[in-house]
C-alpha positions in Angstrom: 49.3 -98.3 23.5 50.4 -95.9 21.2 50.7 -97.9 17.9 48.8 -100.3 17.3 49.3 -103.1 14.6 46.5 -104.0 12.1 47.4 -107.3 10.9 48.7 -110.4 12.2 52.3 -111.3 12.2 51.0 -114.7 10.5 49.5 -112.0 7.6 52.1 -109.8 7.3 55.9 -109.7 9.3 57.5 -107.0 11.1 56.5 -104.9 14.4 53.8 -102.3 12.2 55.7 -99.5 13.7 57.9 -98.3 10.6 55.2 -95.7 8.6 53.5 -95.0 11.8 56.8 -93.5 13.2 57.9 -92.0 9.6 53.9 -90.1 9.8 54.7 -89.0 13.4 58.1 -87.6 12.4 56.7 -85.8 9.3 53.9 -84.1 10.7 55.9 -82.7 13.4 58.4 -81.4 10.5 55.6 -80.1 8.6 56.6 -82.4 6.0 54.4 -85.1 4.4 54.1 -89.1 2.6 53.5 -89.6 -0.6 52.5 -93.6 -1.6 51.4 -95.7 -4.3 51.1 -99.2 -5.0 50.2 -102.3 -7.2 49.0 -105.6 -5.1 51.4 -108.1 -5.6 54.0 -105.5 -7.4 55.1 -103.6 -4.1 54.6 -99.7 -3.3 56.4 -96.8 -3.4 56.6 -94.3 -0.4 58.2 -90.9 -0.6 59.1 -89.0 2.5 58.8 -84.9 2.4 60.4 -83.3 5.0 61.4 -79.2 4.3 65.0 -77.8 4.7 
């Protein structure tokens, strides 16, 4: 299995593939991901790809 969700659907919705796919894409294009968040407030995720 290429991707494995770390939490059950009872804890978090979705398939768990979103950030894993973003990471794979950024790695393949020499980019990077930044993330910051606060519990109960949400998260900000920035994806950088070279031009």
